[in-house]
Steps between C-alpha positions, in 0.01 A plus 500: 500500500247469785411818687532507874222640723645851511545511116143377448368761735695783338456379134159667470610811690522826294783704648569871447872556573634859568862582549712786365828309513548282188717239675242453779217497245681221310573299817141521621367406146728194507385396848140540409547289180676236707205500742268423212345845446384500140333838472730791599510867412792715618554872517786729608264767626208454745303774325500293180385189684222701678372636169484146358300382801271802491430451130411131554759412233655242734318314781767406752455259785797632685747790491870465583649850534834645601470706816665799341412471129509861381276788601211269590659263751358166623314651794349782294403260231329272756317799658379604153366153437332483846319826424383399152131499416516156336484216743732280293779770532427563869531131584805423273776340706824701505837360604781750550858394423749732669836533672339734760453322835473760768198469733370835369515385135343162570223668701440745213457210256258323733294814550492557121333174467755263354424135500858395574856626514812335340845626612782508244703309407215278369512128461274262309391332826399831668311618196319168470406492870375861498304482174336164587416642847344817343304297248356288781423805719494821295410726793749773582754450780302760701177304465670173599672671793173647616313174459765310703480768771123465524513122529500383860793279590394171640611435854609857559196642664406415860150542633484652852 
């Protein structure tokens, strides 16, 4: 079976998956496998996943985390990574998967430094699009937003 471009791109991606709900964990594992992800570690608790990253036991390329996975939620997990002393942990792309969609919750995720945000219910196409996008541009949503705001728009300024 030939791999499509997304599968090729994600085949070499090492994903750390965190969700405390077994059905969601199973669904996301299946989606990731269908997308061609070959190396995947999953945890029910963000604290366990953080310990594995800190120990260097697993070198993830991307984290996919439930927005409210236990005591250490997706935003807190991301903030912990962004404050880590190791550059590989600070720069690790984090995608939050959540049913929370209020402006305040989305803003909190952006300020925490997430790379992207997936709203439940998830679909294979949405996960593919978000993960491929993050692998192409792993900066946080905040960094991309700030860069876009700093870029002058052509044809919008008028000299006087």
